Every structure is written in C-alpha cells, then in structure tokens.
C-alpha positions as CSV (number, residue, x, y, z in Angstrom):
1,M,-9.4,19.5,52.5
2,T,-9.1,15.9,52.0
3,T,-9.7,13.4,54.7
4,P,-6.9,10.9,55.3
5,T,-7.8,7.4,54.1
6,D,-7.1,4.4,56.2
7,P,-4.8,2.1,54.1
8,N,-6.5,-1.0,55.5
9,D,-9.8,0.1,53.9
10,L,-8.3,0.0,50.3
11,P,-8.7,-3.2,48.3
12,E,-5.6,-5.2,47.5
13,P,-4.2,-4.3,44.1
14,K,-3.7,-8.0,43.3
15,E,-7.3,-8.7,44.0
16,S,-8.6,-5.8,41.9
17,I,-6.4,-6.9,39.0
18,Q,-7.5,-10.5,39.3
19,N,-11.1,-9.4,39.3
20,A,-10.6,-7.2,36.2
21,V,-8.9,-10.0,34.3
22,A,-11.7,-12.5,35.3
23,A,-14.3,-10.0,34.1
24,A,-12.5,-9.5,30.8
25,Q,-12.2,-13.3,30.3
26,E,-15.9,-13.8,30.9
27,K,-16.9,-11.0,28.5
28,T,-14.5,-12.5,25.9
29,R,-16.1,-16.0,26.3
30,Q,-19.6,-14.4,26.0
31,A,-18.6,-12.6,22.8
32,I,-17.1,-15.7,21.2
33,Q,-20.1,-17.7,22.1
34,S,-22.4,-15.0,20.7
35,G,-20.4,-15.0,17.5
36,Q,-20.5,-18.7,17.1
37,N,-24.3,-18.8,17.7
38,Y,-24.7,-16.1,15.0
39,V,-22.6,-18.0,12.5
40,R,-24.6,-21.2,13.1
41,E,-27.9,-19.4,12.8
42,N,-26.9,-17.4,9.7
43,P,-24.3,-19.2,7.7
44,V,-25.1,-17.8,4.2
45,P,-24.7,-14.1,5.1
46,V,-21.5,-14.8,7.0
47,V,-20.0,-16.7,4.0
48,V,-21.1,-14.0,1.6
49,G,-19.7,-11.3,3.8
50,A,-16.4,-13.1,4.2
51,L,-16.2,-13.6,0.4
52,L,-16.8,-9.9,-0.2
53,A,-14.3,-8.9,2.4
54,G,-11.7,-11.2,0.8
55,L,-12.4,-9.9,-2.7
56,T,-12.1,-6.3,-1.4
57,I,-8.8,-6.9,0.4
58,G,-7.5,-8.8,-2.6
59,A,-8.4,-6.0,-5.0
60,L,-6.8,-3.4,-2.7
61,L,-3.6,-5.4,-2.4
62,A,-3.3,-6.6,-6.0
63,P,-0.4,-5.0,-8.0
64,R,-1.5,-2.4,-10.4
65,S,-0.8,-2.9,-14.1
66,R,1.9,-0.5,-15.3
67,K,1.1,2.1,-17.9
68,P,2.8,1.2,-21.2
69,A,5.9,3.2,-21.8
70,D,5.8,6.2,-24.1
71,P,7.8,5.4,-27.2
72,V,9.4,8.8,-27.3
73,Q,10.4,8.5,-23.7
74,S,11.9,5.1,-24.4
75,V,14.0,6.5,-27.2
76,R,15.0,9.4,-25.0
77,V,16.1,7.0,-22.1
78,W,18.0,4.8,-24.6
79,L,19.8,7.8,-26.0
80,Q,20.6,9.2,-22.6
81,D,22.0,5.8,-21.5
82,S,24.1,5.5,-24.6
83,L,25.4,9.0,-24.1
84,D,26.3,8.4,-20.5
85,D,28.2,5.3,-21.6
86,L,30.0,7.2,-24.4
87,S,30.7,10.2,-22.2
88,G,32.7,8.0,-19.8
89,R,34.8,6.9,-22.7
90,L,34.9,10.1,-24.7
91,P,34.1,13.3,-22.7
92,K,33.7,15.6,-25.8
93,V,31.3,13.2,-27.6
94,K,28.5,13.9,-25.1
95,E,28.4,17.6,-25.9
96,K,28.1,17.0,-29.6
97,A,25.7,14.1,-29.2
98,C,23.4,15.9,-26.8
99,G,22.3,18.3,-29.6
100,F,21.8,15.4,-31.9
101,S,19.7,13.5,-29.3
102,H,17.4,16.5,-28.7
103,D,16.9,16.8,-32.5
104,V,16.1,13.1,-32.8
105,C,13.7,13.3,-29.8
106,D,12.0,16.3,-31.3
107,Q,11.6,14.6,-34.7
108,V,10.3,11.4,-33.1
109,S,7.8,13.5,-31.1
110,E,6.7,15.3,-34.2
111,I,6.2,12.0,-36.1
112,G,4.2,10.7,-33.1
113,R,1.9,13.7,-33.1
114,K,1.4,13.4,-36.8
115,L,0.5,9.7,-36.6
116,K,-2.0,10.4,-33.8
117,F,-3.7,13.0,-36.0
118,W,-4.3,10.4,-38.7
C-alpha cells in the first residue's frame, strides 16, 4: 500500500521548473565558455576541422555530373517523339512507322557494336 502524501510537502511546480531552467542555462554557459577556450588554445586544428567539414558537406551536396546520353537511346527517343507527333495527325502512320523505327534502332545498335569492336 502507498502512504498518502501531504500536498504541502511537495515542491511548487513553478519553482522546480525555474530551477531546471537555471541549471540548463548554467550548463549551456559553461559549455560555450569551454568551447571558446578550446578554440583560443587550439586555433589550427579547429580551422582545419572546419575546412574539412565544409569540403565534405560541399562534396555531398554538389550536383552529380550526368552520364552522357547513349546515342542509340537518343535516336530512339527522337523517333518515338516524332512518331507520337505524327500519330496525333495520322493514326495509321504510327503502326507503319513503328516497324521502321525498330529496324532503324536495330541497325544503329549494330553499327555501334561494330564500331566499339574496332
């Protein structure tokens, strides 16, 4: 069983919060002072560390260079775009041209493979 507690024996919530805030402020001041002292005593390692951190963050956030487009894929995309445009104008043209575009893409791919061999 628990024994009843007298409400007058409990600390005021306002006082306990004020004490906690004051303790946190004091610890923050001490940490800031400690950091400032370290920087004053060791400026070179701090500057080098900041430089390395900046370079690392910059390298991570830098945009990546894009891989050059595959010429065969570029031709395929161009043909598909052209076919889409034509198909809006002439619905039957797309059916006939699709076979042609596949043949052209296959021939371009074959030429690319042969050129890579040489």
